[in-house]
N, C-alpha and C positions, 0 to 999 in steps of 0.2 A: 504494500500500500504506500502511495507517495506521501511524503511528509507535507506539513501544512504549507510551507513555502512553495513547493512544487504545485500543490493544488491551487494556491493563490495565483501563481503565474499562469497556470492553465486557464483559470477562470478569467483572468485579465484578457488573455488571447481570445477566449470564447465570447467575451462580452462584445468584441468587435464584429462578430459574425452571427449575432442572434437572428433568428428567423423573422422577428418582428421588433421594431423599435419600441423600447419601453416608454411609458408616459413620463412627463416631466418630474413628478414626485419620485418615481423610481430612479430616474437618472440622477437626481440630486442625492438620493440615498446611496447609490453606487459611488458617486463622486466622493461623498463624505467618508464612506467606509474605506475607499481606496486611499484617500489622503490621510486618514487616521492611521491606517496600517503602514503607510510609507513615511509620513512626515510627523505623526503625532498630533497633539492638540493644536487647534487653531490659535494663531497668535496675531497680534496687531489690532488695529482699530477696525470696526465694522465700516464697510464702504457707505458712502452717502446715498441718499435716496435717488439720485440720478443714475447710479450704477445698479440697476435692478438685478442683473445677472450676478455680479460680484456679491451683492447683498444676499441673494438667495443661497449662493454657495457658502458664504460665511455662516449664515443662519443654520444651514444643514450641518456644517461641521461643528458649530457651537452646540447643537442638540445632542451630539454624541461625545462631547468633550469628556475626557477621563476614561474612555474605553481603552482597554489594553490593546496594543497592536495585534497580538495573536487572536484576540476576540474579534477585532475588526476584520481580520483576514478570514476567519471562519464564517462570519456573517456575510461577507462579500461572496465567498464561495457558495454558500447556501442560496443567496439571492440570485446569483447568476444561474445556478443549477435550476432554480424554480422558473426561470425565464426561457429555458431551452425548450 
């Protein structure tokens, strides 16, 4: 059985070839989990109201702040698997 890092890398690759594009909230969840797994907690100031995309991404990351990187990887793998 592949270890978590191999599963995560496979899920990242699979996310680019999903049969149907996920909705916006799912995409934000995937983004937040990926960034939490690779970069850790969100840092810096929340973008201003004119940067709607940046603000949504920041808010998605802020919502899972404190999640351990391995937990984020496992959640990402599970989410991508559910979209296949």
